[in-house]
N, C-alpha and C positions, 0 to 999 in steps of 0.2 A: 579882608585881604585875601588875595588868591594864593593858594599854596603852590608849591613847585610842581607837583604832579599835574595839576589842572593846567598850569601854564605850558608844560611840555605837551600835553594832549592837544591844546589849542594850536600850538605851533606845528605839530605834526598834521593836524587837520587842515590848517592853512596850506601847508606844503602839498598835501594830497589834492586839494582843490586846484592849486596852481599846476600841478603835474597833469591832472585830468584836462584842464583847459589847454595845456600845451599839446597833449595827445590829440585833441580835437582840431586845433588850428594849424598845426605844423604841416607843411606841404612835403617836407623831406621825410620819407618813410623810415629811414634809419634813425633820425632824431626822434620821431614819434615812438618808435620801438624802445628807445632808451628812456624816454619820458614815461612810457608804460612800465618799464622796469623800475624806475624811480618810484612810481606810484605803489607798486607791489612791495618795494623795500620799506617805504614809509608805513604801509599797512602792516607789515610784519613788526615794525617798531611799535606801532600802536597796540598790537596784540601782546607784545612783551610788557609794555607799560600797564596793560590791563591784567597782568599776571597770568598770561596763558603762554608759557614758553614753548610748549610742544606745538601749539598752533603757529607760533611765530617762526619756529625753525622750519616747519613744513611750508609755510608761505614764502619764506626767504629762499628755500631750496627750489620749490616748484614754480612759484609765481615770479620771483625776481630773477632767479637763475636760469632754470630750464626753459621757461616760456620765452624769455627775452632772447636766449640763444637760438631757439627755433625760429623766432621772428627774423632775427638777423640773417640766419642761413637762408630763409625763404626770400628775403629781400635781395640777397646776393644773386639769386637766380632770376630776378625780375628787374624792372626799372626802379631806380632809387627814388625818383621824384614822381609825385602824383600828377596826372594830367589835369588840366583845368576844364 
């Protein structure tokens, strides 16, 4: 029988795969930046589950927070949708 921690890790991993696929296929750059932020947030949750809270806090602050904000500011200055 699968224990709860392994189930949580599998669900987080599936969420990370879905977020990575969304980043790759979305034509809306703002939505892709938000999906990348979601990926970073799920990665920080995985670090926390693996009992590395200091790495989880750093990933949440820099990866999910700061990088996503920089992407959104950069997209505001350009076109929102990717050309085909």
